[in-house]
N, C-alpha and C positions, 0 to 999 in steps of 0.2 A: 503494500500499499504506499502510495506517495502522498506528499503534502498535498491538502486540497481534495483528495478523492472523497472525503467524507461531506463536501459542499454540494447542495443542490445545482442545478444547471443554471439557474438565475443568479446564486451565489458567485458561481465561477464567473458568470458574465460581468457582474459587479466587480469581483476581485480584478478581472482583466482589465476592465476598463480603467480602474484607479491605478494598476500596476503599470500599464502603458500610456499613462497620463493623457487619456481621451477627454474630450469636452473642451470647452474654451477658458483657458486658464485666466484669473484676474489676480489681484493684489494678495487675496489670502485664500486661493484656490477654490472660492465658491462654496466651501463646506459649511452647511448650515445657514445659507442665503438663498434668496431668489435667484433662480437661474442655473447656468450650468457650473460643473466642477466636481461634484460630489453629493452625497447623500445629506439629507437635511438632519438637524437635531430634532428630537421629539418634540421639545416645547414648540419648534417651528411648524412642525406638521399640524399638532393640535390647534395651533392658532389659526393656521391656514384653513383648516376644516371650519372652525367656528365662524371666521370671517366669511366664509361661502355659505353659512347657515346650513351646514349638512350634519346628519348623524353620522355616527362611525360607518354604520351600515351603508348609508347612502354613499359617503364617500368611497368605500371599498368597492362598491358596484360600479362606480363612475370609472374606476382605474382597472376592472376586471381583476380583482382581488377578494381574498375572504375577508369576511369580519374579524376572523382572528388574526390574520396578518395585520390589517389595519391596527388592531389594538395593539400588537406588537411593535409596531412603528411608533406608535403615540406613547408607548411605556418605555422604549428604549431597549427592549428585549432583541430586537432585529433592526437592523438599517434598511431605510426604503432605499431602493435602487434609484439613482440620478434620473433615469428615464421615466420611471414611474413618477417621481416626484414632478419632473417637467410636465408629464401628460396631464397630472392634477391641477396644476397651475394654468395650463393652456385651457382644459376644459372649464374651470371656474372663473376664467378671465382674470387670472392674478399674473399672467405672463403674457406677453404678445407672442403669438405663433409664429411671427417673423423673426423672433430673436435670434 
């Protein structure tokens, strides 16, 4: 067994995305902020959902995720993929799709 064999396909993609430096770099690598660069912090996910006026179940459905996954993103038990974060922001009007 090699390092990373225990990761889900989605987590492997996220790991490679970060390891290869994908996304648009900015002054602080975009981690925890709106836009590109990395996964958001749990507090940021929760605040964005509340700003959109959505329940956790509604937010999860919007990005084709399970309620359990969304709850883990908000609790910090799991990091949301940057692509999922961007999709959520676009669908809720919190990020311009032409960014």
